[in-house]
PDB file of N, CA, C and O in Angstrom:
ATOM      1  N   MET A   1       0.830  -1.169   0.000  1.00  0.00           N
ATOM      2  CA  MET A   1       0.000   0.000   0.000  1.00  0.00           C
ATOM      3  C   MET A   1       0.884   1.244   0.000  1.00  0.00           C
ATOM      4  O   MET A   1       1.949   1.280   0.616  1.00  0.00           O
ATOM      5  N   VAL A   2       0.413   2.242  -0.698  1.00  0.00           N
ATOM      6  CA  VAL A   2       1.111   3.520  -0.720  1.00  0.00           C
ATOM      7  C   VAL A   2       0.156   4.569  -0.171  1.00  0.00           C
ATOM      8  O   VAL A   2      -0.958   4.738  -0.668  1.00  0.00           O
ATOM      9  N   GLN A   3       0.605   5.264   0.854  1.00  0.00           N
ATOM     10  CA  GLN A   3      -0.183   6.329   1.448  1.00  0.00           C
ATOM     11  C   GLN A   3       0.509   7.661   1.218  1.00  0.00           C
ATOM     12  O   GLN A   3       1.736   7.750   1.222  1.00  0.00           O
ATOM     13  N   VAL A   4      -0.297   8.691   1.018  1.00  0.00           N
ATOM     14  CA  VAL A   4       0.219  10.054   0.953  1.00  0.00           C
ATOM     15  C   VAL A   4      -0.536  10.839   2.010  1.00  0.00           C
ATOM     16  O   VAL A   4      -1.761  10.945   1.957  1.00  0.00           O
ATOM     17  N   ASN A   5       0.192  11.385   2.966  1.00  0.00           N
ATOM     18  CA  ASN A   5      -0.375  12.109   4.100  1.00  0.00           C
ATOM     19  C   ASN A   5      -1.404  11.276   4.853  1.00  0.00           C
ATOM     20  O   ASN A   5      -2.422  11.802   5.305  1.00  0.00           O
ATOM     21  N   GLY A   6      -1.141   9.973   4.988  1.00  0.00           N
ATOM     22  CA  GLY A   6      -1.994   9.103   5.782  1.00  0.00           C
ATOM     23  C   GLY A   6      -3.202   8.532   5.068  1.00  0.00           C
ATOM     24  O   GLY A   6      -3.970   7.785   5.674  1.00  0.00           O
ATOM     25  N   ARG A   7      -3.393   8.857   3.810  1.00  0.00           N
ATOM     26  CA  ARG A   7      -4.528   8.328   3.043  1.00  0.00           C
ATOM     27  C   ARG A   7      -4.015   7.407   1.945  1.00  0.00           C
ATOM     28  O   ARG A   7      -3.040   7.720   1.261  1.00  0.00           O
ATOM     29  N   VAL A   8      -4.677   6.278   1.788  1.00  0.00           N
ATOM     30  CA  VAL A   8      -4.270   5.315   0.769  1.00  0.00           C
ATOM     31  C   VAL A   8      -4.500   5.933  -0.607  1.00  0.00           C
ATOM     32  O   VAL A   8      -5.615   6.339  -0.934  1.00  0.00           O
ATOM     33  N   ARG A   9      -3.449   6.001  -1.402  1.00  0.00           N
ATOM     34  CA  ARG A   9      -3.517   6.601  -2.741  1.00  0.00           C
ATOM     35  C   ARG A   9      -3.150   5.627  -3.839  1.00  0.00           C
ATOM     36  O   ARG A   9      -3.335   5.938  -5.016  1.00  0.00           O
ATOM     37  N   GLY A  10      -2.636   4.457  -3.494  1.00  0.00           N
ATOM     38  CA  GLY A  10      -2.285   3.508  -4.527  1.00  0.00           C
ATOM     39  C   GLY A  10      -1.747   2.220  -3.956  1.00  0.00           C
ATOM     40  O   GLY A  10      -1.584   2.061  -2.747  1.00  0.00           O
ATOM     41  N   LYS A  11      -1.477   1.306  -4.866  1.00  0.00           N
ATOM     42  CA  LYS A  11      -0.955   0.001  -4.499  1.00  0.00           C
ATOM     43  C   LYS A  11       0.104  -0.375  -5.526  1.00  0.00           C
ATOM     44  O   LYS A  11      -0.130  -0.272  -6.730  1.00  0.00           O
ATOM     45  N   ILE A  12       1.260  -0.808  -5.058  1.00  0.00           N
ATOM     46  CA  ILE A  12       2.325  -1.233  -5.948  1.00  0.00           C
ATOM     47  C   ILE A  12       2.742  -2.654  -5.573  1.00  0.00           C
ATOM     48  O   ILE A  12       2.602  -3.078  -4.426  1.00  0.00           O
ATOM     49  N   THR A  13       3.247  -3.362  -6.546  1.00  0.00           N
ATOM     50  CA  THR A  13       3.747  -4.712  -6.311  1.00  0.00           C
ATOM     51  C   THR A  13       5.252  -4.698  -6.539  1.00  0.00           C
ATOM     52  O   THR A  13       5.734  -4.433  -7.640  1.00  0.00           O
ATOM     53  N   VAL A  14       5.977  -4.989  -5.469  1.00  0.00           N
ATOM     54  CA  VAL A  14       7.444  -5.007  -5.519  1.00  0.00           C
ATOM     55  C   VAL A  14       7.938  -6.233  -4.756  1.00  0.00           C
ATOM     56  O   VAL A  14       7.157  -6.932  -4.110  1.00  0.00           O
ATOM     57  N   ALA A  15       9.224  -6.481  -4.838  1.00  0.00           N
ATOM     58  CA  ALA A  15       9.817  -7.594  -4.102  1.00  0.00           C
ATOM     59  C   ALA A  15       9.664  -7.365  -2.601  1.00  0.00           C
ATOM     60  O   ALA A  15       9.675  -6.227  -2.131  1.00  0.00           O
ATOM     61  N   ARG A  16       9.524  -8.443  -1.866  1.00  0.00           N
ATOM     62  CA  ARG A  16       9.293  -8.343  -0.423  1.00  0.00           C
ATOM     63  C   ARG A  16      10.483  -7.735   0.329  1.00  0.00           C
ATOM     64  O   ARG A  16      10.301  -7.099   1.367  1.00  0.00           O
ATOM     65  N   ASP A  17      11.692  -7.930  -0.191  1.00  0.00           N
ATOM     66  CA  ASP A  17      12.878  -7.449   0.504  1.00  0.00           C
ATOM     67  C   ASP A  17      13.420  -6.146  -0.096  1.00  0.00           C
ATOM     68  O   ASP A  17      14.619  -5.879  -0.009  1.00  0.00           O
ATOM     69  N   ILE A  18      12.565  -5.351  -0.692  1.00  0.00           N
ATOM     70  CA  ILE A  18      12.975  -4.085  -1.308  1.00  0.00           C
ATOM     71  C   ILE A  18      13.372  -3.086  -0.217  1.00  0.00           C
ATOM     72  O   ILE A  18      12.829  -3.105   0.888  1.00  0.00           O
ATOM     73  N   GLY A  19      14.316  -2.228  -0.544  1.00  0.00           N
ATOM     74  CA  GLY A  19      14.760  -1.209   0.390  1.00  0.00           C
ATOM     75  C   GLY A  19      13.861   0.022   0.351  1.00  0.00           C
ATOM     76  O   GLY A  19      13.012   0.157  -0.530  1.00  0.00           O
ATOM     77  N   GLU A  20      14.055   0.908   1.309  1.00  0.00           N
ATOM     78  CA  GLU A  20      13.208   2.102   1.426  1.00  0.00           C
ATOM     79  C   GLU A  20      13.336   3.021   0.214  1.00  0.00           C
ATOM     80  O   GLU A  20      12.330   3.506  -0.305  1.00  0.00           O
ATOM     81  N   LYS A  21      14.555   3.261  -0.235  1.00  0.00           N
ATOM     82  CA  LYS A  21      14.750   4.177  -1.368  1.00  0.00           C
ATOM     83  C   LYS A  21      14.142   3.623  -2.650  1.00  0.00           C
ATOM     84  O   LYS A  21      13.516   4.361  -3.411  1.00  0.00           O
ATOM     85  N   ALA A  22      14.321   2.337  -2.891  1.00  0.00           N
ATOM     86  CA  ALA A  22      13.751   1.719  -4.087  1.00  0.00           C
ATOM     87  C   ALA A  22      12.225   1.714  -4.021  1.00  0.00           C
ATOM     88  O   ALA A  22      11.559   1.903  -5.039  1.00  0.00           O
ATOM     89  N   ALA A  23      11.677   1.501  -2.843  1.00  0.00           N
ATOM     90  CA  ALA A  23      10.217   1.529  -2.677  1.00  0.00           C
ATOM     91  C   ALA A  23       9.677   2.931  -2.907  1.00  0.00           C
ATOM     92  O   ALA A  23       8.603   3.091  -3.487  1.00  0.00           O
ATOM     93  N   LEU A  24      10.400   3.941  -2.465  1.00  0.00           N
ATOM     94  CA  LEU A  24       9.975   5.324  -2.673  1.00  0.00           C
ATOM     95  C   LEU A  24       9.981   5.672  -4.158  1.00  0.00           C
ATOM     96  O   LEU A  24       9.059   6.324  -4.648  1.00  0.00           O
ATOM     97  N   VAL A  25      11.009   5.242  -4.869  1.00  0.00           N
ATOM     98  CA  VAL A  25      11.080   5.487  -6.313  1.00  0.00           C
ATOM     99  C   VAL A  25       9.927   4.795  -7.028  1.00  0.00           C
ATOM    100  O   VAL A  25       9.300   5.381  -7.911  1.00  0.00           O
ATOM    101  N   ALA A  26       9.643   3.550  -6.649  1.00  0.00           N
ATOM    102  CA  ALA A  26       8.546   2.804  -7.271  1.00  0.00           C
ATOM    103  C   ALA A  26       7.198   3.448  -6.953  1.00  0.00           C
ATOM    104  O   ALA A  26       6.316   3.495  -7.810  1.00  0.00           O
ATOM    105  N   ALA A  27       7.036   3.938  -5.740  1.00  0.00           N
ATOM    106  CA  ALA A  27       5.771   4.570  -5.348  1.00  0.00           C
ATOM    107  C   ALA A  27       5.562   5.876  -6.104  1.00  0.00           C
ATOM    108  O   ALA A  27       4.453   6.152  -6.561  1.00  0.00           O
ATOM    109  N   LEU A  28       6.598   6.671  -6.238  1.00  0.00           N
ATOM    110  CA  LEU A  28       6.464   7.950  -6.938  1.00  0.00           C
ATOM    111  C   LEU A  28       6.313   7.772  -8.443  1.00  0.00           C
ATOM    112  O   LEU A  28       5.867   8.690  -9.130  1.00  0.00           O
ATOM    113  N   ALA A  29       6.679   6.605  -8.963  1.00  0.00           N
ATOM    114  CA  ALA A  29       6.508   6.320 -10.387  1.00  0.00           C
ATOM    115  C   ALA A  29       5.062   5.974 -10.722  1.00  0.00           C
ATOM    116  O   ALA A  29       4.657   6.042 -11.882  1.00  0.00           O
ATOM    117  N   GLU A  30       4.282   5.603  -9.708  1.00  0.00           N
ATOM    118  CA  GLU A  30       2.869   5.278  -9.901  1.00  0.00           C
ATOM    119  C   GLU A  30       2.093   6.583 -10.155  1.00  0.00           C
ATOM    120  O   GLU A  30       2.139   7.489  -9.322  1.00  0.00           O
ATOM    121  N   PRO A  31       1.385   6.693 -11.285  1.00  0.00           N
ATOM    122  CA  PRO A  31       0.705   7.948 -11.634  1.00  0.00           C
ATOM    123  C   PRO A  31      -0.328   8.414 -10.611  1.00  0.00           C
ATOM    124  O   PRO A  31      -0.464   9.616 -10.383  1.00  0.00           O
ATOM    125  N   THR A  32      -1.052   7.493  -9.997  1.00  0.00           N
ATOM    126  CA  THR A  32      -2.077   7.905  -9.037  1.00  0.00           C
ATOM    127  C   THR A  32      -1.465   8.458  -7.760  1.00  0.00           C
ATOM    128  O   THR A  32      -2.079   9.278  -7.078  1.00  0.00           O
ATOM    129  N   VAL A  33      -0.263   8.015  -7.437  1.00  0.00           N
ATOM    130  CA  VAL A  33       0.427   8.508  -6.245  1.00  0.00           C
ATOM    131  C   VAL A  33       1.135   9.816  -6.556  1.00  0.00           C
ATOM    132  O   VAL A  33       1.153  10.728  -5.730  1.00  0.00           O
ATOM    133  N   ALA A  34       1.716   9.911  -7.742  1.00  0.00           N
ATOM    134  CA  ALA A  34       2.520  11.078  -8.103  1.00  0.00           C
ATOM    135  C   ALA A  34       1.709  12.370  -8.102  1.00  0.00           C
ATOM    136  O   ALA A  34       2.243  13.426  -7.762  1.00  0.00           O
ATOM    137  N   LYS A  35       0.439  12.309  -8.473  1.00  0.00           N
ATOM    138  CA  LYS A  35      -0.345  13.542  -8.512  1.00  0.00           C
ATOM    139  C   LYS A  35      -0.645  14.083  -7.118  1.00  0.00           C
ATOM    140  O   LYS A  35      -0.916  15.274  -6.972  1.00  0.00           O
ATOM    141  N   PHE A  36      -0.602  13.231  -6.085  1.00  0.00           N
ATOM    142  CA  PHE A  36      -0.833  13.691  -4.717  1.00  0.00           C
ATOM    143  C   PHE A  36       0.468  14.015  -3.991  1.00  0.00           C
ATOM    144  O   PHE A  36       0.461  14.781  -3.027  1.00  0.00           O
ATOM    145  N   ALA A  37       1.580  13.446  -4.438  1.00  0.00           N
ATOM    146  CA  ALA A  37       2.868  13.612  -3.767  1.00  0.00           C
ATOM    147  C   ALA A  37       3.766  14.555  -4.552  1.00  0.00           C
ATOM    148  O   ALA A  37       4.909  14.209  -4.851  1.00  0.00           O
ATOM    149  N   ASP A  38       3.272  15.731  -4.890  1.00  0.00           N
ATOM    150  CA  ASP A  38       4.095  16.686  -5.622  1.00  0.00           C
ATOM    151  C   ASP A  38       5.036  17.403  -4.662  1.00  0.00           C
ATOM    152  O   ASP A  38       4.656  17.726  -3.536  1.00  0.00           O
ATOM    153  N   GLY A  39       6.232  17.642  -5.097  1.00  0.00           N
ATOM    154  CA  GLY A  39       7.244  18.276  -4.252  1.00  0.00           C
ATOM    155  C   GLY A  39       8.100  17.229  -3.568  1.00  0.00           C
ATOM    156  O   GLY A  39       7.961  16.031  -3.816  1.00  0.00           O
ATOM    157  N   THR A  40       8.982  17.694  -2.709  1.00  0.00           N
ATOM    158  CA  THR A  40       9.860  16.769  -1.999  1.00  0.00           C
ATOM    159  C   THR A  40       9.186  16.303  -0.705  1.00  0.00           C
ATOM    160  O   THR A  40       8.573  17.106  -0.002  1.00  0.00           O
ATOM    161  N   PRO A  41       9.296  15.031  -0.395  1.00  0.00           N
ATOM    162  CA  PRO A  41       8.690  14.515   0.836  1.00  0.00           C
ATOM    163  C   PRO A  41       9.397  15.055   2.074  1.00  0.00           C
ATOM    164  O   PRO A  41      10.625  15.126   2.119  1.00  0.00           O
ATOM    165  N   LYS A  42       8.608  15.434   3.078  1.00  0.00           N
ATOM    166  CA  LYS A  42       9.179  15.881   4.350  1.00  0.00           C
ATOM    167  C   LYS A  42       9.593  14.691   5.196  1.00  0.00           C
ATOM    168  O   LYS A  42      10.586  14.739   5.922  1.00  0.00           O
ATOM    169  N   LYS A  43       8.807  13.614   5.088  1.00  0.00           N
ATOM    170  CA  LYS A  43       9.071  12.423   5.878  1.00  0.00           C
ATOM    171  C   LYS A  43       8.546  11.214   5.119  1.00  0.00           C
ATOM    172  O   LYS A  43       7.527  11.294   4.434  1.00  0.00           O
ATOM    173  N   VAL A  44       9.245  10.103   5.245  1.00  0.00           N
ATOM    174  CA  VAL A  44       8.812   8.852   4.622  1.00  0.00           C
ATOM    175  C   VAL A  44       8.785   7.786   5.714  1.00  0.00           C
ATOM    176  O   VAL A  44       9.788   7.536   6.383  1.00  0.00           O
ATOM    177  N   ILE A  45       7.630   7.168   5.880  1.00  0.00           N
ATOM    178  CA  ILE A  45       7.473   6.080   6.844  1.00  0.00           C
ATOM    179  C   ILE A  45       7.383   4.795   6.034  1.00  0.00           C
ATOM    180  O   ILE A  45       6.474   4.618   5.222  1.00  0.00           O
ATOM    181  N   PHE A  46       8.337   3.905   6.266  1.00  0.00           N
ATOM    182  CA  PHE A  46       8.432   2.678   5.489  1.00  0.00           C
ATOM    183  C   PHE A  46       8.339   1.481   6.415  1.00  0.00           C
ATOM    184  O   PHE A  46       9.147   1.335   7.332  1.00  0.00           O
ATOM    185  N   VAL A  47       7.359   0.624   6.180  1.00  0.00           N
ATOM    186  CA  VAL A  47       7.216  -0.624   6.912  1.00  0.00           C
ATOM    187  C   VAL A  47       7.474  -1.736   5.898  1.00  0.00           C
ATOM    188  O   VAL A  47       6.640  -1.976   5.026  1.00  0.00           O
ATOM    189  N   PRO A  48       8.618  -2.419   5.999  1.00  0.00           N
ATOM    190  CA  PRO A  48       8.980  -3.421   4.997  1.00  0.00           C
ATOM    191  C   PRO A  48       7.899  -4.489   4.813  1.00  0.00           C
ATOM    192  O   PRO A  48       7.388  -5.059   5.777  1.00  0.00           O
ATOM    193  N   GLY A  49       7.573  -4.736   3.559  1.00  0.00           N
ATOM    194  CA  GLY A  49       6.591  -5.750   3.231  1.00  0.00           C
ATOM    195  C   GLY A  49       5.150  -5.341   3.427  1.00  0.00           C
ATOM    196  O   GLY A  49       4.246  -6.139   3.177  1.00  0.00           O
ATOM    197  N   ARG A  50       4.907  -4.100   3.874  1.00  0.00           N
ATOM    198  CA  ARG A  50       3.542  -3.689   4.167  1.00  0.00           C
ATOM    199  C   ARG A  50       3.145  -2.388   3.487  1.00  0.00           C
ATOM    200  O   ARG A  50       2.248  -2.382   2.644  1.00  0.00           O
ATOM    201  N   LEU A  51       3.800  -1.287   3.839  1.00  0.00           N
ATOM    202  CA  LEU A  51       3.355  -0.001   3.311  1.00  0.00           C
ATOM    203  C   LEU A  51       4.481   1.015   3.302  1.00  0.00           C
ATOM    204  O   LEU A  51       5.527   0.846   3.929  1.00  0.00           O
ATOM    205  N   ILE A  52       4.213   2.076   2.561  1.00  0.00           N
ATOM    206  CA  ILE A  52       5.081   3.254   2.556  1.00  0.00           C
ATOM    207  C   ILE A  52       4.154   4.459   2.635  1.00  0.00           C
ATOM    208  O   ILE A  52       3.201   4.571   1.863  1.00  0.00           O
ATOM    209  N   ASN A  53       4.438   5.355   3.570  1.00  0.00           N
ATOM    210  CA  ASN A  53       3.640   6.556   3.760  1.00  0.00           C
ATOM    211  C   ASN A  53       4.529   7.755   3.463  1.00  0.00           C
ATOM    212  O   ASN A  53       5.587   7.919   4.070  1.00  0.00           O
ATOM    213  N   ILE A  54       4.099   8.580   2.539  1.00  0.00           N
ATOM    214  CA  ILE A  54       4.873   9.746   2.126  1.00  0.00           C
ATOM    215  C   ILE A  54       4.176  10.978   2.678  1.00  0.00           C
ATOM    216  O   ILE A  54       3.008  11.221   2.375  1.00  0.00           O
ATOM    217  N   VAL A  55       4.881  11.750   3.481  1.00  0.00           N
ATOM    218  CA  VAL A  55       4.334  12.973   4.055  1.00  0.00           C
ATOM    219  C   VAL A  55       4.915  14.148   3.293  1.00  0.00           C
ATOM    220  O   VAL A  55       6.131  14.337   3.264  1.00  0.00           O
ATOM    221  N   VAL A  56       4.037  14.945   2.670  1.00  0.00           N
ATOM    222  CA  VAL A  56       4.486  16.126   1.925  1.00  0.00           C
ATOM    223  C   VAL A  56       3.995  17.393   2.566  1.00  0.00           C
ATOM    224  O   VAL A  56       4.279  18.484   2.072  1.00  0.00           O
TER     225      VAL A  56
END
């Protein structure tokens, strides 16, 4: 799951052992997430294998 400011904005399928930076790149490449996550993220909360939350 990909969240932007605490709200679910998309879903991506990646390897289970992906790192935080690679997950962030994959999440921002998703068009539905990119339109809500404009600008640089202030904080990124990453739970491996579960979710990434991008705070802008």
